[in-house]
C-alpha positions in Angstrom: -83.1 17.7 -16.1 -82.6 13.7 -18.3 -85.0 11.1 -17.7 -81.6 8.7 -18.5 -79.3 7.3 -16.0 -76.0 8.0 -16.5 -73.1 5.8 -15.3 -70.2 6.8 -16.4 -68.4 9.5 -19.0 -65.7 7.0 -21.0 -63.2 9.0 -22.6 -61.4 7.0 -25.3 -57.6 7.5 -25.7 -57.4 7.1 -30.0 -60.2 7.3 -31.8 -59.3 4.5 -34.3 -61.3 0.9 -35.2 -61.3 0.1 -31.7 -62.6 3.1 -29.9 -65.1 3.1 -32.6 -66.6 -0.6 -32.0 -66.3 0.5 -28.4 -68.7 3.2 -28.5 -71.2 1.4 -30.6 -70.9 -1.3 -28.7 -71.6 0.9 -25.3 -74.3 2.2 -27.1 -76.9 -0.2 -24.5 -75.4 1.0 -21.6 -76.3 4.3 -20.1 -72.8 6.0 -20.9 -71.8 9.1 -22.3 -68.6 8.3 -24.7 -65.6 11.1 -25.8 -62.8 10.1 -28.1 -59.3 11.9 -27.8 -58.8 12.2 -31.6 -58.7 14.2 -34.7 -62.5 15.1 -36.2 -63.0 12.3 -39.3 -61.6 9.6 -37.2 -63.6 6.1 -37.1 -64.5 7.0 -33.1 -65.1 10.9 -33.6 -67.3 9.7 -36.1 -70.1 8.0 -33.3 -69.0 9.1 -29.9 -70.7 11.9 -28.4 -67.6 14.2 -27.7 -64.4 14.2 -29.8 -61.4 16.0 -28.5 -58.1 16.9 -29.6 -54.9 16.6 -27.8 -55.0 20.5 -27.0 -58.1 19.5 -25.2 -56.8 16.5 -23.2 -57.0 18.1 -19.6 -60.7 19.2 -20.6 -61.4 16.1 -22.0 -59.8 14.3 -18.9 -61.6 16.3 -16.0 -65.0 15.5 -18.1 -64.2 11.5 -17.8 -65.6 9.6 -15.1 -63.0 6.8 -16.5 -60.0 7.1 -19.1 -59.3 4.2 -21.2 -57.5 3.5 -24.5 -57.6 1.6 -28.0 -53.8 1.4 -28.4 -51.4 1.6 -25.9 -48.9 4.0 -27.7 -50.9 6.8 -26.6 -49.7 10.7 -25.3 -47.5 9.8 -22.4 -49.3 13.6 -20.8 -52.3 12.3 -21.1 -51.7 8.7 -19.4 -50.1 10.6 -16.5 -52.7 12.5 -15.8 -55.8 10.1 -15.6 -53.6 7.8 -13.5 -52.9 10.6 -11.2 -56.6 11.0 -10.9 -57.3 7.7 -10.5 -59.3 7.8 -13.8 -57.1 5.1 -16.0 -58.4 2.0 -16.4 -56.1 -0.3 -16.9 -53.6 1.5 -15.4 -50.1 2.7 -16.2 -48.5 -1.1 -15.0 -50.3 -3.0 -17.5 -49.2 -0.1 -20.1 -45.9 0.5 -19.4 -44.1 -2.7 -20.3 -45.7 -2.4 -24.0 -43.8 0.8 -24.4 -40.5 -0.9 -24.7 -39.8 -5.1 -25.5 -37.5 -5.7 -23.2 -39.3 -4.9 -20.2 -42.5 -6.8 -21.5 -40.1 -9.5 -21.8 -38.2 -9.0 -18.2 -42.2 -9.5 -17.1 -43.5 -12.1 -18.6 -40.1 -14.0 -17.7 -40.4 -12.7 -14.1 -44.0 -14.3 -13.7 -42.5 -18.1 -15.1 -44.6 -17.6 -18.5 -42.6 -19.3 -21.1 -41.3 -17.2 -23.5 -38.4 -17.5 -26.3 -34.8 -17.5 -25.5 -34.1 -13.8 -25.2 -31.2 -11.2 -25.2 -31.5 -7.2 -25.0 -29.5 -5.3 -27.1 -28.8 -1.6 -27.1 -28.1 -0.8 -30.9 -28.1 -2.6 -33.9 -24.4 -3.6 -33.9 -25.0 -5.4 -30.7 -28.5 -6.4 -31.8 -26.2 -8.6 -34.8 -23.6 -9.7 -32.6 -25.8 -11.6 -30.5 -27.4 -12.9 -33.1 -24.0 -14.3 -34.3 -23.2 -15.5 -30.7 -26.0 -16.8 -29.7 -28.2 -17.8 -32.7 -25.5 -18.6 -34.9 -27.6 -15.7 -37.2 -31.3 -17.6 -37.0 -33.3 -15.7 -34.9 -35.4 -12.0 -35.0 -34.4 -9.2 -33.8 -37.2 -6.5 -32.4 -37.4 -2.6 -32.2 -37.5 -2.6 -28.5 -40.0 0.4 -29.6 -42.8 1.3 -31.1 -43.1 -2.0 -33.0 -46.6 -3.8 -34.4 -48.4 -5.4 -37.0 -44.6 -6.2 -38.0 -43.6 -3.3 -37.9 -39.7 -3.0 -36.9 -39.1 -7.0 -37.1 -36.3 -8.3 -39.0 -36.3 -12.5 -39.6 -32.7 -13.0 -40.1 -31.9 -17.1 -41.5 -28.6 -16.8 -42.5 -25.3 -13.9 -42.9 -27.2 -10.6 -41.6 -24.3 -8.2 -43.0 -26.9 -6.3 -45.1 -29.3 -6.0 -42.1 -30.8 -2.4 -42.0 -30.3 -2.6 -38.3 -26.5 -2.5 -38.3 -26.1 1.6 -38.0 -29.2 2.1 -35.6 -28.5 3.5 -32.4 -32.2 2.6 -31.0 -32.4 -0.8 -28.7 -33.0 -4.0 -29.5 -34.7 -7.4 -28.4 -33.3 -10.7 -30.2 -34.6 -13.9 -30.0 -35.7 -17.2 -31.2 -37.0 -17.6 -34.2 -39.7 -19.9 -33.3 -40.8 -23.1 -35.4 -44.3 -23.2 -34.3 -47.0 -24.8 -35.8 -49.1 -22.5 -35.5 -50.5 -19.3 -33.8 -53.4 -18.4 -31.4 -54.8 -16.3 -29.0 -56.7 -15.9 -25.7 -59.0 -12.7 -25.1 -59.6 -12.0 -21.3 -62.0 -9.9 -19.3 -60.8 -9.0 -15.7 -63.1 -7.0 -13.9 -62.4 -4.5 -10.9 -63.7 -6.7 -8.1 -60.9 -9.7 -9.2 -63.9 -11.5 -11.4 -61.9 -13.3 -14.5 -63.8 -14.9 -17.5 -61.9 -15.8 -21.2 -63.1 -15.9 -24.4 -62.0 -19.6 -25.8 -59.0 -19.4 -28.2 -58.8 -18.8 -31.9 -56.1 -20.0 -34.3 -54.5 -16.8 -35.8 -52.8 -16.6 -39.5 -50.6 -13.8 -39.9 -48.7 -12.8 -42.9 -45.7 -10.3 -42.5 -46.5 -9.2 -39.3 -50.2 -8.5 -39.6 -53.7 -10.7 -38.9 -54.7 -11.9 -42.3 -57.8 -14.3 -40.4 -58.3 -16.1 -37.2 -61.4 -19.1 -36.4 -62.1 -21.1 -33.8 -63.3 -22.2 -31.0 -60.1 -24.4 -30.0 -59.0 -25.0 -26.3 -55.8 -24.9 -24.2 -56.4 -24.9 -20.7 -52.5 -24.1 -20.3 -53.3 -20.6 -22.6 -56.0 -19.4 -20.3 -54.1 -20.3 -16.8 -51.1 -18.0 -18.5 -53.6 -15.0 -19.0 -55.1 -15.3 -16.0 -51.6 -15.6 -14.3 -50.6 -12.0 -16.2 -53.8 -10.4 -15.6 -53.4 -11.0 -11.3 -49.8 -9.8 -11.5 -50.9 -6.3 -13.3 -54.3 -6.2 -10.7 -55.4 -5.5 -14.8 -58.8 -4.0 -15.0 -60.6 -4.7 -18.8 -60.2 -6.2 -22.0 -56.8 -8.2 -23.0 -55.0 -10.6 -25.0 -52.5 -12.7 -25.2 -50.6 -14.2 -28.1 -49.0 -17.4 -28.3 -47.1 -20.1 -30.3 -47.8 -23.6 -30.4 -45.5 -26.0 -31.0 -46.9 -29.8 -30.7 -48.2 -30.1 -26.9 -46.0 -26.8 -25.8 -47.3 -23.2 -25.4 -44.8 -20.2 -25.6 -46.2 -16.7 -25.2 -45.3 -14.2 -28.2 -46.7 -11.1 -26.5 -49.5 -9.4 -24.8 -51.6 -6.4 -25.7 -53.3 -4.3 -22.5 -56.6 -3.7 -24.8 -58.7 -5.1 -26.8 -57.6 -7.3 -29.6 -57.8 -8.1 -33.1 -58.6 -11.5 -32.4 -61.4 -10.8 -30.6 -63.4 -9.5 -32.8 -65.2 -12.2 -33.4 -66.9 -11.5 -30.1 -69.0 -9.2 -31.7 -71.1 -11.7 -33.6 -70.3 -15.5 -31.5 -70.4 -14.7 -28.5 -72.9 -13.3 -25.7 -71.2 -10.4 -24.9 -68.3 -8.6 -26.8 -65.1 -7.8 -25.8 -65.9 -4.3 -26.3 -68.8 -4.6 -23.9 -66.8 -6.5 -21.5 -64.3 -4.1 -21.7 -66.8 -1.2 -20.7 -68.3 -3.3 -17.9 -65.6 -3.8 -16.7 -63.3 -0.5 -16.1 -67.1 1.2 -14.9 -66.9 -1.6 -12.0 -70.0 -3.7 -13.7 -70.6 -7.0 -13.8 -69.2 -9.0 -16.5 -71.0 -10.4 -19.3 -70.8 -14.2 -20.1 -68.2 -15.0 -22.8 -69.2 -18.2 -23.7 -69.6 -18.7 -28.1 -72.6 -19.6 -29.4 -71.3 -21.1 -32.9 -67.4 -21.6 -34.2 -66.4 -18.3 -36.0 -64.1 -16.6 -37.9 -62.4 -13.5 -39.2 -60.9 -11.7 -41.9 -59.3 -8.8 -42.0 -60.1 -6.0 -45.0 -56.7 -4.6 -45.5 -56.1 -1.1 -47.7 -59.5 -1.5 -49.7 -61.1 1.0 -50.4 -64.3 -1.4 -51.5 -65.5 -4.6 -50.6 -67.6 -6.8 -53.0 -71.6 -6.9 -51.4 -71.1 -10.8 -52.5 -69.1 -11.0 -49.3 -72.4 -10.7 -47.5 -73.7 -13.6 -48.3 -71.0 -15.5 -46.0 -70.5 -13.1 -43.2 -71.6 -9.7 -41.4 -69.3 -6.3 -42.3 -67.7 -4.3 -39.9 -66.5 -1.5 -41.9 -64.5 1.6 -39.9 -65.6 4.1 -41.7 -61.6 5.1 -42.8 -61.2 8.3 -44.8 -57.9 6.9 -46.9 -57.0 3.5 -47.6 -53.8 2.8 -47.8 -51.5 -1.0 -48.0 -52.2 -2.8 -44.9 -53.9 -0.4 -43.2 -56.9 -2.2 -41.2 -59.8 -0.6 -42.8 -63.0 -3.3 -41.9 -63.6 -7.0 -41.2 -65.9 -9.9 -41.9 -66.9 -12.2 -38.8 -68.5 -15.6 -40.1 -70.3 -18.3 -38.4 -70.7 -21.8 -38.6 -71.9 -25.1 -37.7 -68.4 -26.6 -37.1 -64.7 -24.6 -38.2 -64.9 -27.0 -41.5 -67.8 -24.7 -42.6 -65.8 -21.7 -40.6 -63.4 -22.3 -43.0 -65.0 -22.9 -46.4 -66.2 -19.3 -45.8 -63.1 -17.9 -45.0 -61.7 -18.8 -48.0 -64.5 -17.6 -50.5 -64.8 -14.1 -48.4 -60.4 -14.1 -49.1 -60.9 -14.8 -53.1 -63.6 -11.8 -53.0 -62.0 -9.7 -51.5 -58.0 -10.7 -52.9 -58.7 -12.1 -56.0 -55.4 -11.2 -57.3 -53.6 -12.6 -54.2 -52.8 -10.1 -50.7 -50.6 -7.1 -51.5 -48.3 -6.5 -48.3 
């Protein structure tokens, strides 16, 4: 008989970098971890058990609680875990993320400020709406399957050559927001309704993918919007809400029902990381403190199979263990800390120059 307590068997659907960091951060808790992902994946490398999709039923039966690192995972497994009351967060939080039209409806129904938007059944209707409602200046987004900038088309003029014209897939057409900067809030909500947030971060994106983030910044509107959404969804776990900020106005861009890239700094800057707090929440444990102890920044490592050792002078490297480097693929990240944001920004610039001496290729 084992002399160690086992509070929960945790199954993570998906074994990418987020699953990997969740397992590593959970090693201080008496939990066993399984991932539903192929051998060699980042999460599988560090978990106790690796299940293939053909073993999904066995995996769900093994688990006390089932969670996920990414919302676009197998529907059948999600449904089975939900039916057994093991899925956390639940389907109510996931389903709007499967269709941007449903996400926009949800956010709008809660009175959250969002860009002006219209649903479109196919590419031709999207282009018609773009012309009639936005004077050919707007964003056309695939309703299903888009992330990290995929499936998004920015139009500032004649869209006659847009590749979506003949598409039969649904879209969302919305305002092209002239924002000053992008920001996000990472929050966590427990089974008992306890709600905590990490301080908001500034985010710098290029071609739809996060390059770096830094903080802390502060905006009570952001945290209040995140709380309103979490409570409406009866959410349990870590989530992120992304914003556009224009002068004093805050506009909700989207939410993520999971741990998030803009919360990676919490691994080194916060008393309890977003990953550990997610595990605490889904297991019904008390939430950890979310205060940061310094200014912070995160630089994503994109498409690189190697990293100059010099980056270790400026921050802590988190390598994901992916088998192959590809363009735009997140291979790891570097967290930097400082006395203030000025020092953090200087370190971010040095890390960027080391990683991408010839500039980013996205």
